[in-house]
C-alpha positions in Angstrom: 0.0 0.0 0.0 1.6 3.2 -1.1 0.4 5.2 1.9 2.9 3.2 4.0 5.9 4.3 2.1 6.5 7.6 3.9 6.3 8.4 7.6 7.5 11.6 9.4 10.4 10.8 11.8 8.7 11.5 15.1 5.7 10.0 16.8 3.6 11.1 19.7 5.0 11.9 23.1 3.4 11.1 26.4 3.3 13.6 29.2 6.3 11.7 30.7 8.4 12.9 27.7 8.7 9.3 26.4 7.6 8.8 22.8 5.7 5.5 22.0 7.7 5.2 18.8 11.0 5.1 20.7 9.7 2.2 22.8 8.6 0.3 19.7 11.9 1.1 17.9 13.8 -0.5 20.8 12.0 -3.8 20.0 13.5 -3.9 16.4 16.9 -4.9 15.1 19.5 -2.3 14.4 19.1 -0.5 11.1 15.3 -0.4 11.2 15.0 3.4 10.9 11.2 3.5 10.9 9.5 0.5 12.5 6.3 1.2 10.6 7.7 0.9 7.1 6.0 -2.1 5.5 9.4 -3.8 5.1 9.7 -4.0 8.9 6.1 -4.6 9.8 6.6 -8.3 9.8 9.4 -8.0 12.4 7.1 -6.9 15.3 3.8 -8.3 16.5 0.8 -6.1 17.1 0.8 -7.3 20.8 4.3 -5.9 21.3 3.2 -2.5 19.8 0.1 -2.4 22.0 2.3 -3.0 25.1 4.7 -0.3 24.0 1.9 2.2 23.6 0.3 1.3 26.9 3.7 1.4 28.6 4.1 5.1 27.7 0.7 6.2 28.8 1.1 7.9 32.1 -1.2 7.2 35.1 -4.0 5.4 33.3 -3.6 2.6 30.8 -5.2 2.6 27.4 -8.7 1.0 27.7 -8.6 -2.5 26.3 -11.4 -1.8 23.9 -9.2 0.9 22.3 -5.8 -0.7 22.1 -6.1 -1.7 18.4 -7.1 1.9 17.5 -4.4 3.4 19.7 -1.8 1.2 18.1 -2.9 2.1 14.6 -2.8 5.8 15.3 0.6 5.6 16.9 1.8 3.7 13.8 0.5 6.3 11.4 -2.3 4.1 10.3 -6.0 5.2 9.9 -8.9 4.3 12.2 -12.5 4.3 11.1 -14.8 6.0 13.6 -18.7 5.9 13.4 -20.4 8.4 15.6 -24.0 7.2 16.2 -27.2 6.4 14.3 -29.0 9.2 16.1 -26.4 11.9 15.3 -24.6 12.4 12.0 -24.7 8.7 11.2 -21.3 9.0 9.5 -18.0 7.2 9.6 -14.8 9.2 9.5 -11.3 8.1 8.5 -9.1 9.4 11.3 -5.3 9.8 11.4 -2.9 11.2 14.0 -2.0 14.6 12.7 1.7 14.4 13.5 1.9 11.2 11.4 0.4 12.8 8.3 2.0 12.0 4.9 1.0 12.9 1.3 0.0 9.2 1.0 -2.4 9.5 3.9 -3.9 12.7 2.6 -4.4 11.1 -0.7 -6.1 8.2 1.0 -8.5 10.6 2.9 -9.6 12.4 -0.3 -9.8 9.3 -2.5 -11.3 6.7 -0.2 -13.2 8.9 2.2 -14.0 11.9 0.0 -15.5 14.2 2.6 -14.2 17.3 4.3 -10.5 16.9 5.4 -10.1 18.9 8.6 -7.7 18.9 11.6 -9.0 18.8 15.2 -7.2 20.1 18.2 -8.1 20.1 21.9 -9.7 23.0 23.6 -6.6 23.4 25.8 -4.5 24.1 22.7 -7.1 26.4 21.2 -7.3 28.4 24.4 -3.5 28.7 24.7 -3.2 29.8 21.1 -6.1 32.3 21.6 -8.0 31.0 18.5 -11.7 32.0 18.0 -14.6 29.9 16.8 -15.7 30.8 13.3 -19.2 31.6 14.6 -17.6 34.2 17.0 -15.8 35.8 14.1 -19.1 36.2 12.3 -20.7 37.8 15.3 -17.8 40.3 15.8 -17.8 41.2 12.1 -21.6 41.6 11.9 -21.3 45.3 13.0 -19.4 46.1 9.8 -21.3 43.5 7.7 -24.9 43.2 8.9 -25.7 40.2 6.7 -23.3 38.2 8.9 -25.7 38.6 11.8 -28.3 36.4 10.1 -25.7 34.0 8.9 -24.1 33.7 12.3 -27.2 32.0 13.9 -26.3 28.3 13.7 -29.2 25.9 13.0 -27.6 22.6 12.9 -29.7 19.5 12.6 -27.2 17.2 14.2 -25.9 19.4 17.1 -26.3 22.6 19.0 -23.0 24.2 17.9 -20.4 23.5 15.3 -16.7 23.0 16.1 -15.5 25.1 13.2 -12.5 27.3 13.7 -10.0 29.2 11.6 -8.6 28.1 8.2 -4.8 28.0 8.1 -2.0 28.1 5.5 1.5 26.8 6.2 3.9 29.5 5.2 6.4 27.0 3.6 3.8 25.7 1.1 2.6 27.2 -2.1 -1.2 26.9 -2.7 -1.7 24.6 0.3 -3.9 22.3 -1.8 -1.7 19.5 -3.1 -1.2 16.4 -0.9 2.4 17.4 -0.1 1.2 20.9 1.1 -1.7 19.6 3.2 0.4 16.9 4.7 3.1 19.4 5.8 0.5 21.7 7.3 -1.4 18.9 9.1 1.9 17.5 10.4 3.0 20.9 11.7 -0.2 21.2 13.7 0.3 17.7 15.1 3.8 18.5 16.1 2.7 21.7 17.8 0.1 19.8 19.8 2.8 17.3 20.7 5.3 19.9 21.9 2.7 22.3 23.5 3.1 20.8 27.1 6.8 21.8 27.0 6.4 25.3 25.7 5.3 28.6 27.3 2.2 30.3 25.9 4.4 33.0 24.4 6.7 30.4 22.7 3.7 28.4 21.5 2.1 31.4 19.9 5.3 32.6 18.4 5.9 29.2 16.8 2.3 29.0 15.5 2.4 32.4 13.9 5.8 31.7 12.4 4.6 28.6 10.7 1.0 29.6 9.8 -1.0 32.4 8.3 -4.7 32.7 7.7 -6.9 32.2 5.7 -5.8 29.0 4.1 -6.9 25.6 2.9 -6.6 23.7 6.2 -9.7 23.9 8.3 -9.1 23.6 12.0 -11.9 22.4 14.3 -12.0 22.5 18.1 -13.0 19.8 20.6 -15.3 20.8 23.4 -13.6 21.7 26.7 -15.0 18.6 28.5 -14.7 16.4 25.5 -17.2 13.6 25.5 -18.7 14.7 28.8 -20.0 17.7 26.8 -20.3 16.8 23.1 -20.1 13.5 21.2 -19.1 14.5 17.7 -16.2 13.0 15.7 -14.1 15.9 16.9 -14.5 14.9 20.6 -14.5 11.1 19.9 -11.1 11.3 18.0 -9.4 13.7 20.4 -10.6 11.7 23.4 -9.2 8.6 21.7 -5.8 10.3 21.2 -5.8 11.4 24.9 -6.6 8.0 26.2 -3.9 6.5 24.0 -1.3 8.9 25.4 -0.7 10.4 22.0 -0.5 14.0 20.8 -4.0 15.6 20.9 -4.5 16.5 17.3 -6.2 14.3 14.7 -7.2 14.8 11.2 -10.6 13.4 10.0 -12.5 13.0 6.8 -16.1 11.7 6.3 -16.5 8.6 4.3 -19.0 9.1 1.4 -21.0 6.6 -0.5 -21.8 6.2 -4.2 -25.4 7.2 -3.7 -24.7 10.8 -2.9 -24.9 10.4 0.9 -22.7 9.1 3.7 -21.2 5.6 3.4 -23.4 3.3 5.4 -21.8 1.8 8.5 -21.8 -1.8 7.2 -19.9 -0.7 4.1 -17.4 1.3 6.2 -16.9 -1.7 8.4 -16.3 -3.9 5.4 -13.7 -1.4 4.1 -11.9 -1.4 7.4 -11.8 -5.2 7.5 -10.5 -5.3 3.9 -7.6 -3.0 4.8 -6.9 -4.4 8.3 -7.7 -1.1 10.1 -9.7 -0.8 13.3 -13.4 0.2 13.1 -14.8 1.8 16.2 -18.4 2.8 17.1 -18.8 6.1 19.0 -20.5 4.3 21.9 -17.4 2.2 22.5 -15.2 5.3 22.8 -17.8 7.0 25.0 -18.0 4.1 27.4 -14.2 3.8 27.6 -14.0 7.6 28.3 -16.5 7.4 31.2 -14.4 4.7 32.9 -11.0 6.2 32.0 -11.9 9.8 33.0 -13.3 8.7 36.3 -10.4 6.5 37.2 
């Protein structure tokens, strides 16, 4: 599979400062530069990877129901995540942002086909001082009155959208090609990974040095209390990353069907099985979150 051919050199870092990929790499023979290249995949069992990821999670272990998904994300592989029949009723392809590659971006747009956007935690949003898009409309309505009417959200699937700013990575050209988007997505993921070790001033300086706005990378924000507050794909995927001890930025894309609507869950599950990727239902993540967050 061509999306396995490239991986950025660094994986997620737990709050202890130990990266899951470093633990996994220690299990491999010398010379294996990237343990998740397809040529080395046969050298390590999934069970060892799971134990490596769990070993680096601080305080609370990864819930057993999520270990396969946690392992996939840490390895730079996609996870399929279905929210609920009584919500959007959609399955998203989810990747860990800091593991983004052009091949993975191509996979998202070709095999999923929906809206490619990057989610961050509310903690990171707050530290960066980023506004919700709806708030920007409200502030601008004084100068542009039509925005007052547009700014009243009437979503059929939730009370408020997670939409934020659109970014452009300064080192890219148009920001649209797979290479450009992968670079921008990965930079957000690396920022999320490094944020615990940076002051607010340093965090914002790095962010503005790397990004401008507007751009072609939409950023969405998880609710402050995550799944205790909202149960969208944004919160499901960021909560999954948090429980896995990974960097708290994921990139998601809705899977579309050939009929003009969302791909039905059974078809999405079949796709996951064909590719050997985990398929999770939102309720599984929610139940794990309830136990994990109260431990």
